[in-house]
C-alpha positions in Angstrom: -13.5 13.3 14.0 -12.1 15.1 17.0 -13.8 12.7 19.3 -12.1 9.8 17.6 -8.7 11.5 17.7 -9.1 12.3 21.4 -10.2 8.7 22.1 -7.2 7.2 20.3 -4.8 9.6 21.9 -2.3 7.5 23.9 -4.0 4.3 23.0 -2.9 3.5 19.4 0.2 1.6 20.4 -1.8 -0.5 22.9 -4.3 -1.3 20.2 -1.6 -2.4 17.7 0.1 -4.5 20.4 -3.2 -6.1 21.4 -4.0 -6.9 17.7 -0.5 -8.5 17.2 -1.1 -10.8 20.2 -4.6 -11.5 19.1 -3.5 -12.6 15.6 -1.0 -15.0 17.0 -3.4 -16.5 19.4 -6.2 -16.8 16.9 -3.9 -18.5 14.4 -3.1 -21.2 17.0 -6.6 -21.6 18.4 -8.4 -21.9 15.1 -6.0 -24.5 13.9 -4.5 -22.4 11.2 -1.2 -23.4 12.8 -0.4 -25.6 15.8 1.1 -24.2 19.0 4.4 -26.0 18.1 4.4 -24.1 14.7 3.6 -20.8 16.5 6.6 -21.4 18.8 8.9 -22.3 15.9 7.9 -19.7 13.4 7.1 -16.0 12.9 4.1 -16.5 15.1 6.3 -16.4 18.2 8.1 -13.3 16.8 4.8 -11.5 16.3 3.5 -12.5 19.7 6.7 -11.4 21.5 6.8 -8.2 19.5 3.2 -7.4 20.5 3.9 -8.1 24.2 7.1 -6.0 24.0 5.4 -3.1 22.3 2.7 -3.0 24.9 5.2 -3.2 27.7 7.3 -0.5 26.2 4.3 1.8 25.8 3.3 1.2 29.4 6.8 2.2 30.5 6.7 5.4 28.5 3.3 6.3 29.9 4.6 5.6 33.4 7.6 7.7 32.8 5.5 10.6 31.5 3.3 10.5 34.6 6.4 10.9 36.8 7.5 14.1 35.1 
């Protein structure tokens, strides 16, 4: 269990962000929704939230390295 905890340390936010982007892209690619619907619906919101979350976490990691 400790090995899993140490592996996930500092990576959980990146994983969530990746999955958010992945869900949006898969929905559009599989034909669940069209790209137009992704851009006009919650799909874009989820996609942008995922990208923003990943960017925010990267910024926090970079700021922590500078201390």
